[in-house]
C-alpha positions as CSV (number, residue, x, y, z in Angstrom):
1,M,129.3,80.9,132.2
2,F,131.7,78.4,132.8
3,D,133.0,78.1,136.1
4,I,136.9,77.6,135.5
5,G,139.3,78.5,138.1
6,F,143.0,79.3,137.9
7,W,144.2,75.6,138.2
8,E,142.0,74.5,135.6
9,L,143.4,77.0,133.1
10,A,147.0,76.1,134.3
11,V,146.2,72.1,133.8
12,L,144.8,73.1,130.3
13,G,147.8,75.3,129.4
14,V,150.1,72.7,130.5
15,I,148.4,69.8,128.2
16,G,148.1,72.4,125.3
17,L,151.8,73.0,125.6
18,I,152.7,69.4,125.7
19,V,150.1,68.4,122.8
20,L,150.8,71.5,120.5
21,G,154.3,72.4,121.5
22,P,155.8,75.9,121.9
23,E,155.6,77.1,118.4
24,R,151.8,76.7,118.0
25,L,150.4,77.3,121.4
26,P,150.5,80.9,121.3
27,V,148.6,81.1,117.8
28,V,146.1,78.8,119.1
29,A,145.5,80.5,122.4
30,R,145.1,83.8,120.5
31,T,142.5,82.4,117.9
32,L,141.0,80.7,120.7
33,G,140.6,84.4,122.7
34,R,139.5,86.1,119.5
35,W,136.6,83.4,119.2
36,A,135.8,83.7,123.0
37,G,135.4,87.7,122.4
38,R,133.4,87.2,119.4
39,A,131.0,84.6,121.2
40,R,130.9,87.2,124.3
41,H,130.1,90.0,121.7
42,Y,127.3,88.0,120.1
43,V,125.9,87.2,123.4
44,N,125.7,90.5,124.6
45,A,124.4,91.9,120.9
46,L,121.6,89.3,121.4
47,T,120.6,90.2,124.9
48,T,120.7,94.1,124.1
49,E,118.3,93.2,121.2
50,L,116.1,91.2,123.3
51,E,115.9,93.8,125.8
52,N,115.2,96.5,123.2
53,E,112.5,94.3,121.7
54,I,110.7,93.7,125.2
55,A,111.1,97.4,125.7
56,A,109.4,98.3,122.4
57,E,106.4,95.6,123.0
58,D,106.3,97.4,126.4
59,I,105.8,100.8,125.0
60,R,103.4,99.5,122.2
61,K,101.4,97.9,125.2
62,D,101.4,101.2,127.2
63,V,100.4,103.2,123.8
64,R,97.4,100.6,123.3
65,R,96.2,101.0,126.7
66,A,96.5,104.9,126.5
67,R,94.8,105.1,123.2
68,E,91.7,102.6,124.4
69,Q,91.3,105.0,127.5
70,I,91.2,108.1,125.3
71,E,88.7,106.5,123.1
72,S,86.6,105.5,126.1
73,E,86.9,109.0,127.6
74,T,86.3,110.6,124.4
75,R,83.0,108.3,124.1
76,E,81.8,108.9,127.5
77,F,82.4,112.7,127.0
78,R,80.5,112.8,123.7
79,E,77.6,110.6,125.4
80,S,77.2,113.1,128.3
81,T,77.4,116.3,125.8
82,E,74.7,114.6,123.8
83,Q,72.7,114.0,127.1
84,A,73.0,117.5,128.2
85,V,72.4,119.1,124.8
86,S,69.6,117.2,123.4
87,P,67.2,118.6,125.8
88,L,68.2,122.0,124.8
89,M,67.8,121.1,120.9
90,E,64.5,119.7,121.2
91,P,62.7,123.1,121.0
92,I,65.3,124.6,118.4
93,E,64.6,121.7,116.2
94,G,60.6,121.7,116.7
95,E,60.8,125.7,115.9
96,S,62.7,125.1,112.8
97,E,60.5,122.3,111.7
98,R,57.5,124.9,112.0
99,A,59.1,127.5,110.1
100,A,60.2,125.3,107.3
101,P,57.7,125.5,104.3
102,A,55.4,122.2,103.7
103,G,56.4,121.3,100.5
104,P,59.7,121.8,98.3
105,D,61.1,125.1,97.9
106,D,62.4,126.9,94.9
107,S,65.9,125.2,95.3
108,G,64.6,122.0,94.0
109,G,64.2,120.3,97.5
110,A,67.6,121.1,98.6
111,P,68.1,121.9,102.3
112,R,67.4,125.2,103.4
113,E,70.1,127.4,104.8
114,A,69.8,128.8,108.7
115,S,68.1,132.2,108.5
116,E,68.4,135.0,110.9
117,S,64.9,133.8,112.3
118,D,66.6,130.4,113.3
119,S,69.5,131.9,115.1
120,I,67.2,134.0,117.0
121,A,64.8,131.2,118.0
122,A,68.1,129.2,119.0
123,S,69.2,132.1,121.3
124,E,65.8,132.6,122.7
125,A,65.9,128.8,123.6
126,L,68.9,129.0,125.1
127,D,68.1,132.1,127.2
128,S,65.1,130.2,128.5
129,S,66.7,127.0,129.4
130,A,69.6,129.1,131.1
131,E,67.0,130.4,133.1
132,S,65.6,127.5,134.0
133,G,69.0,126.1,135.5
134,A,69.6,123.8,132.9
135,P,73.4,123.4,132.0
136,T,74.4,125.2,128.7
137,T,77.3,124.6,126.3
138,H,78.5,127.0,123.7
139,R,81.2,126.5,120.8
140,N,83.0,129.8,121.4
141,D,82.9,132.8,123.5
142,E,81.6,135.0,121.0
143,N,78.1,133.4,121.2
144,R,77.6,133.6,124.9
145,P,74.5,135.5,125.7
């Protein structure tokens, strides 16, 4: 902080001894030492706090960057999955539309539940797409043909 050598301190001590006298000089020196220690402590605490704040900001930036990367990869995966599955879903959707009644059913127009014939049609469509070399995706191992 200050560049004060031994001789500068000796001159200050002699001047202090002449001005303050031998009775008050030790008390003043002790008080100045405490103030200097407190100032050093405050500067160290401030430095540590600033370093911690900078580190926290760096961590926030890293987390933000990682979140954006994960979101973009998730978006890309979703898009590629939709592109891969959409050709497989067209035959299934077409068969389910043909199997659905033309008018509202007894449930008052509520959507109908999937029947066993829909499941069979879906598995047949998957089997035919697997034979054609198209990539297949399965939700779990139980549904694999």
